[in-house]
C-alpha positions in Angstrom: 85.2 -66.1 142.3 82.9 -64.7 139.6 81.2 -62.5 142.2 84.6 -61.1 143.3 85.6 -60.4 139.7 82.3 -58.7 139.0 82.7 -56.6 142.1 86.2 -55.6 141.0 85.0 -54.7 137.5 82.1 -52.7 139.0 84.5 -50.9 141.4 86.9 -50.0 138.6 84.0 -48.7 136.5 82.7 -46.6 139.4 86.1 -45.1 139.9 86.4 -44.3 136.2 83.0 -42.6 136.2 83.7 -40.6 139.4 87.0 -39.4 137.9 84.9 -37.6 135.2 83.4 -35.3 137.9 85.0 -31.9 138.4 84.3 -29.9 141.5 84.7 -26.1 141.0 84.9 -23.3 143.4 84.1 -20.1 141.5 83.8 -16.4 142.4 80.2 -15.1 142.4 80.9 -12.8 139.4 81.4 -15.9 137.3 77.9 -17.3 137.8 76.4 -16.8 134.4 79.5 -17.2 132.2 80.7 -20.3 134.0 77.3 -21.9 133.7 77.4 -21.4 130.0 81.0 -22.7 129.8 79.8 -25.7 131.8 76.9 -26.4 129.4 79.2 -26.0 126.4 81.8 -28.3 127.8 79.4 -31.0 128.9 77.8 -31.0 125.5 81.2 -31.7 124.0 82.2 -34.1 126.8 79.0 -36.1 127.7 80.7 -38.3 130.2 81.9 -35.4 132.3 80.0 -33.7 135.0 80.9 -30.2 136.3 79.8 -29.2 139.8 80.2 -25.5 140.6 79.9 -23.8 143.9 79.7 -20.0 143.7 80.6 -17.6 146.5 82.9 -14.8 147.5 86.6 -15.5 146.8 87.4 -15.0 150.5 84.8 -17.4 151.7 85.8 -20.1 149.1 89.4 -19.6 150.0 88.7 -20.3 153.7 86.6 -23.4 152.8 89.5 -24.7 150.7 92.0 -24.1 153.5 89.6 -25.9 155.9 89.7 -29.0 153.6 86.7 -28.5 151.3 86.9 -30.9 148.4 87.4 -28.9 145.2 89.5 -29.6 142.1 89.8 -26.1 140.8 89.4 -22.6 142.2 88.5 -19.6 139.9 88.9 -16.4 142.0 88.0 -12.8 141.3 91.6 -11.7 142.0 95.1 -13.0 142.2 95.6 -12.7 146.0 93.3 -15.4 147.1 94.7 -18.1 144.8 98.2 -17.1 145.9 97.1 -17.5 149.5 96.1 -21.0 148.8 99.4 -21.7 147.1 101.3 -20.2 149.9 99.5 -22.5 152.4 100.5 -25.6 150.4 97.1 -26.4 149.0 97.9 -25.8 145.3 98.7 -28.5 142.8 100.1 -26.1 140.2 100.9 -22.5 139.4 98.5 -19.6 139.9 97.3 -18.6 136.4 95.5 -15.5 135.2 92.5 -16.6 133.2 90.5 -13.4 132.6 90.1 -9.7 133.4 86.9 -8.4 134.9 85.3 -4.9 135.0 83.5 -3.0 137.7 80.1 -1.4 136.9 77.5 0.8 138.5 74.0 -0.6 138.1 70.5 0.8 138.9 67.0 -0.5 138.4 65.5 3.0 138.3 68.2 5.7 137.9 70.1 7.0 134.9 73.7 6.1 135.7 75.3 7.5 132.5 77.2 10.1 134.5 78.9 7.5 136.6 80.1 8.6 140.0 78.0 11.8 139.9 75.0 9.5 140.2 76.1 8.7 143.8 75.4 12.2 145.0 71.8 12.4 143.8 69.3 13.1 146.6 67.2 10.1 145.7 70.1 7.7 146.4 69.5 6.4 150.0 71.3 3.0 149.7 74.3 1.8 147.8 75.1 -1.9 147.6 78.7 -3.0 147.7 80.2 -6.5 148.3 82.2 -7.1 151.4 85.7 -5.8 150.5 87.3 -8.3 152.9 85.9 -11.2 151.0 85.0 -10.0 147.5 87.6 -8.4 145.2 84.9 -6.4 143.3 83.8 -4.9 146.6 87.4 -4.0 147.4 87.7 -2.4 144.0 84.6 -0.3 144.6 85.8 0.9 148.0 89.2 1.8 146.6 87.6 3.8 143.8 85.4 5.7 146.3 88.3 6.5 148.5 90.5 7.6 145.6 87.7 9.9 144.4 87.2 11.3 147.9 83.6 10.0 148.2 83.9 7.1 150.7 83.5 9.1 153.9 80.6 11.0 152.5 78.8 7.9 151.3 79.8 5.4 153.9 76.5 5.6 155.9 74.5 4.8 152.7 76.4 1.6 152.0 74.8 -1.8 152.5 77.2 -4.7 152.4 76.6 -7.9 150.5 78.3 -11.2 151.3 79.5 -11.4 147.7 79.0 -9.6 144.4 75.9 -11.5 143.6 74.2 -10.5 146.8 75.2 -6.8 146.2 73.6 -7.1 142.8 70.5 -8.6 144.3 70.1 -5.7 146.7 70.1 -3.3 143.7 67.9 -5.6 141.6 65.3 -5.9 144.3 65.2 -2.2 144.9 66.6 -2.4 148.4 69.4 -0.2 147.2 69.1 2.5 144.5 72.6 1.8 143.2 74.9 -1.2 143.2 78.6 -1.6 142.5 78.6 -4.9 140.6 80.7 -6.9 138.2 80.0 -6.0 134.5 79.4 -9.7 133.9 76.3 -9.6 136.2 75.1 -6.3 134.6 75.1 -8.2 131.3 73.2 -11.1 132.6 69.8 -11.5 130.9 67.6 -10.4 133.8 69.7 -7.4 134.9 70.5 -6.2 131.4 66.8 -6.1 130.4 65.5 -4.3 133.5 68.2 -1.9 134.6 70.9 0.4 133.4 74.7 0.2 134.0 77.8 2.3 133.7 81.3 0.8 133.2 84.0 2.6 135.0 86.9 3.6 132.7 90.2 1.8 133.3 91.9 5.1 134.1 90.1 5.4 137.4 89.3 1.7 138.0 91.7 -0.8 136.5 90.3 -4.1 135.3 90.4 -6.9 137.9 93.0 -9.6 137.1 91.3 -12.9 138.0 93.4 -16.0 138.6 92.8 -19.7 139.1 94.6 -22.5 140.7 94.3 -26.3 140.8 93.8 -27.7 144.3 96.1 -30.4 145.6 94.9 -33.8 144.6 93.2 -32.6 141.4 96.3 -33.5 139.3 95.0 -37.1 139.6 91.7 -36.1 138.1 92.3 -36.0 134.3 88.8 -34.5 133.8 89.8 -31.5 136.0 93.0 -31.0 134.1 91.1 -31.1 130.8 88.4 -28.7 132.0 91.0 -26.1 133.2 92.7 -26.2 129.8 89.3 -25.8 128.2 88.3 -22.7 130.2 91.6 -21.1 129.2 91.3 -22.0 125.5 90.0 -20.1 122.6 86.8 -22.1 122.7 85.5 -20.0 125.6 86.5 -16.6 124.2 83.1 -15.8 122.8 81.4 -16.5 126.1 83.9 -14.4 128.1 83.4 -11.5 125.7 79.6 -11.9 125.9 79.8 -11.1 129.6 82.2 -8.1 129.2 85.4 -9.7 130.3 88.8 -8.9 128.9 90.8 -11.8 127.5 94.3 -12.7 128.5 96.7 -12.0 125.7 
């Protein structure tokens, strides 16, 4: 009887501990800021453990629709979370949590003239994230098309699986230029070694980024708490540090 009681107590304790774990699917542009938010949150909540998987919003959406076990999804746009909600995989409303900005980045070139840099003779390759999977890649393609540059430059484009890979192409020198998230341009390694240009909102509106709770996460109190934390004023300093625009 004592063994049975001990087993039940141990089982309940294990369930309580596992409930502190939060599984996050996050767009690749969030890598640095979300890691800092995670560290800050875990320091304030020592019993919690945040596990984050980064990738393109499109790839993560497909994983969730295929049954991947996540509690929360932080996308780089509003369309992918809405797709999850429309398919019946959401536990709550789709909520805008931040606004991101598109930037042009180079390891070697002066990009201060923005789009004019793209036509320089030394530019052989331009890195852009897959527009079908990555909202920042879609934003870059839309910008080039609106400015009448896409057809001229299309043969120079190298496509990244997500915005982090596009940034890596530029950072490694495999592309002279990269259309990346401002948040990545402000990451320690890239900020110290390259130059970036932020496109004005008049020609490239900020990307509205939304999140959604995945069905089943409403039972995980830690997931509910973490979502509230991310959207609270406690994280404003970190969002601003990486160039994001806050939700008013």
